[in-house]
N, C-alpha and C positions, 0 to 999 in steps of 0.2 A: 696385079691389082687384087685379083680374087685371090692370090696365095695369102697376101698380107692380110686380109678380110680373115681368112680361115685362121692364121696363126692369131690375130687380135681374139677372135671368139673363143678359140681354145685357152687360152691364157686367162681371158676373162672367167671361164667356166672353173679353170683351176684355182683362182682368187676366191671364187664363190664357195668351192667346197673347202677349202682351207679356211675359210671365213667361219663356216656352219662346223667344223671340226673344232676349232679354239673355243667357240661361244658354247659348243657341247661340254667341253672341259669344264668350262668356270661354272655351269650350272650343275653339275654334279655336286651331290652334298654327302660326306662321309660321315653317316650316322654312328660314330665309333665310341669308344669309352672316352675318349678326352672331349666329343663334343659334349657328351652328357655331365661331365665334371664341370665343364665351362659355363653351361647353362645354370646348373645346379646351385654353383658358385654365385652366378650373377644374382639368382634370386634369394639366396640366403644373405648377401652384401646389401641387397635392397631391403630386406626385413630388416637387417641390424641398424640401416640406416635410418629407416621410419621409426623405428622404436629410440633412436639416440636424438630425433628430431622431435618427438613425443614426450621426451623427457622421462620415460618409465624404463623400469627393468634394466638399469644400466650396466648390470653382470651379464644378464643375457644378451644384451647389445652388444657388449665386448666379445664373449663367445661367439656370437655368429659373425658377426664382421670379421674376427680372427680366423672362422672355417671358410669363409668365402675367400680371403686373402691366401690362405694354404691352397686352396682349390687352383685359385688362378695362378699362384707361384708353380705348382706342379705342371698346369698346362703351358706356361712360359717356360720352363724348364724343357720340357718335351717339345716344342715349337723351335726353341732355340733362340728366344726372342729377349734380347737382353734387358731391353726398356720394360717390358711387363715384369720379368723376374724381379727387376732392382725394387720397382714400386711396390709390388707384393711382397716381396721378402723383409723391406723395412718396415711395411704397414704390419705384416706378422709379427716382426719382434717387438714394436712399440705397443700392439694389442695385447702381446703376451706379459709385456711389463706392466701393464695396464690390468689385467686380470689378476696376476699375482700381488699388485699392491692392495687390490679390492680383497681378495681373500685372505693372504697371509697378513699385510699390516693393518687392515682395517679389521679383519678376523670378526 
């Protein structure tokens, strides 16, 4: 009986130790190059969306939104995240077409 109790206690300690190790891995944040691009692109996208909703500076809105989409496309490529890559690549192409229409056609 004592032997089973010792084994159960050891197993419980091992489980707790492993749980602590796993939780520590989740809380480690890598503040690298992609982290900076991700957050910069997010803020640039939000500023572009705010300009679009206010209806002011339409060309600046397109440029900022395209820059944010390009940043997120780069992050998605490096992360190998196809869903993010598709949405941001398509958005980038459509926004570049809008920029070309505003600058070349409307001139």
